[in-house]
C-alpha positions, 0 to 999 in steps of 0.5 A: 297742040290744040286748045279748042275742046270738042263737044265730047271733051267739053262733056268730059270736063263738065262731068269732072267739074260736077263730081265734087272734087276732092272726093273718094278715088272710087268716084273718080275711077268710075267717072273715068271708066264711063268716059273710057273711049274719050280718054284713050291714051290720057293720063289724069291727076286728081285731088282725092280724099284718100289718106293712103294716096298721099304723095311725097312732093315739095308742096306749099312752102313759104320762104321768109316773108317774100318767097312762095312755092306752090303746088298747083293741085289743091291737095297732095292726096293725088290719084294717078289714073290711066286706062288699064291697057296703057303701058306707061309706069305710074311714076310722077315727078314734081317739076318746079317752074321758077319765076323771073324774079327768082332767076334774076335774084340768083344773078344778083346774089351771085354778083354779091348785090343786095337783095334787100328785103328778099335776102332772107326769103331767097336764101331759105328758098335756096337751101330748100331747093338745092337737094331737089334742084334738078326739078327747078326750071328757068323756063318762064325766064327763057320765054319772057327774055327770048326777044331781049336784045341784051344777050350778055345780061340774059347769059349772066342771069342764066349762068347764075341760075345754072350755078345754083343748080350745081351747088351742093348744100354743104358747100352753100352752108359753108360759103354762102356762095354758088358753085360754078363747076361740077365734075361734069359741067360748068355754069358757063357751058350750061348758060351758052347751051341755053342761048344756043337752044333759044336760037333753035327753030324748035324753041322758036315754035314753042316761044310763038305759042307761049307768046300767044298765051301772053297776048291772050292774057294781056287782051283779057286784062286790057278788056277787063280794065276797059269794062271797069273804067268805062263803067259799061257794066256795073255788076259782077254778072254784067262785067263777066257777060261783057267779057265773054261776049267780047271773047266770043265775037272777037277771038272765037275762043273762051279761054278757061284759065283767063276767064277765071282770072277775070272773074277774080278781077271783077269780084271786088269782094275778094279784093285780090291784091294782084288786080289792085295794081290796075289803077286808072290814073297809074302812069305805069299801067301799061308796064303793070299790065305786061308784067301781070300778063306774063304771070298769067301766061306762065301758068298756061305755058308751064302746062304746055311744057308738061303736056309735051313732056308727059308724052315722052317715054323717058319722062314720068307720065304724071307731072305734078306742077309747082311754081316758085314765086317772089311775087306775093300778089300773084301767089295770092291769086294762085292760092284761089285758083288751085286745080282739083285735077289735070288730064293730059290727053294725046288724041288730040294733044291737049290738057284739061284743067279742073279748077278748085270746086269752090271757085267753080261754084262761085263762077257757076252762079254767074251762068244765068241764061245770058252767059250760058248761051256762050256755052251751048252747042250752037255757040261752041260750033260757031267758035270752032268755025271762026277760030284762027290757028297758027300764025294767023291766030298770033296776027289776030291777037297782036292786032286786037292787043294793039287796038285795046291798048290804044283804047285804054290810053285814050280812056286814061287821057279822057279822065286826066 
């Protein structure tokens, strides 16, 4: 699965970014036709203004004061588009990726332990999700705990999440408990099946790629923290340039999502509480950065999984991603980074995220001559030659992450 865009794909992405989404569906169709051959085999989902294209999806929901469901598209008026010669049906799905907090809450609830302030929100979320529980996925938990040595703990958590999915709304309303048995399956069978799948070579390949997303996110957050703590650049523009220069030279990639997240970090006027956790004198800074990195990685990882699924004939061709979280600061970040479109490509296999227009407009103001040089053809070709792939890329990220982590510890010690 490729993540590096060719010059042709970069041009397609820029044209969609410049389209001014959400807009009338005709404008999207015209631009898609203009890039017909570049989008051969691709499927697109775009936020538009046409009322008749409103889709029935779970959408954005708040549960109590602590639970949040978010659709990653900026609205639910959505154009589904592919080239006319493609045989796939125009069916869509609304997969819901559940964060590790929710999955862990399932185990605590099932064991009748207190959820504290999360009790109201959790039970509201359960009642909303039960009718559509087949769409709920514990994939973020599986990825984050793939190397957890406490297999009994992992199994117990997966068993409770499976019980949630086996429970009917009628049963939950009458007992306020999960059901561990259906006509066909038990929660034990499902949990054991998950553990077996996690040992399979195909899962390990997927986990390696997801770990790359985690390492990339952690590297970006570490570098952002160092840029701010060392006061090497005092303006938003200079900080963003310093990050792009680092990514260009050290990794040979400019990851779109992580770069946009970094912009939100550097933009102190926004005051996103997600990044306010990064404090120079925090004794738990490393753990905080690890948790935040997993949050960012799950966004990329979910899109990877949807891309793979969208290519299977038995799966709906147009997945509309949702994320369920009990981490309010992360949800605040998501709310500012919703997508106006997603293009699932097949040749090469990759996806294009089309960020919300207001965010792109804000970031584009930073692209002075200095920042623009990293997106010129010469710079793109230079990165394409240098960029590592596969195990070599993982090794590169591990080495770089380790060096930055040590540098951050040194910087913290210098100021204590």
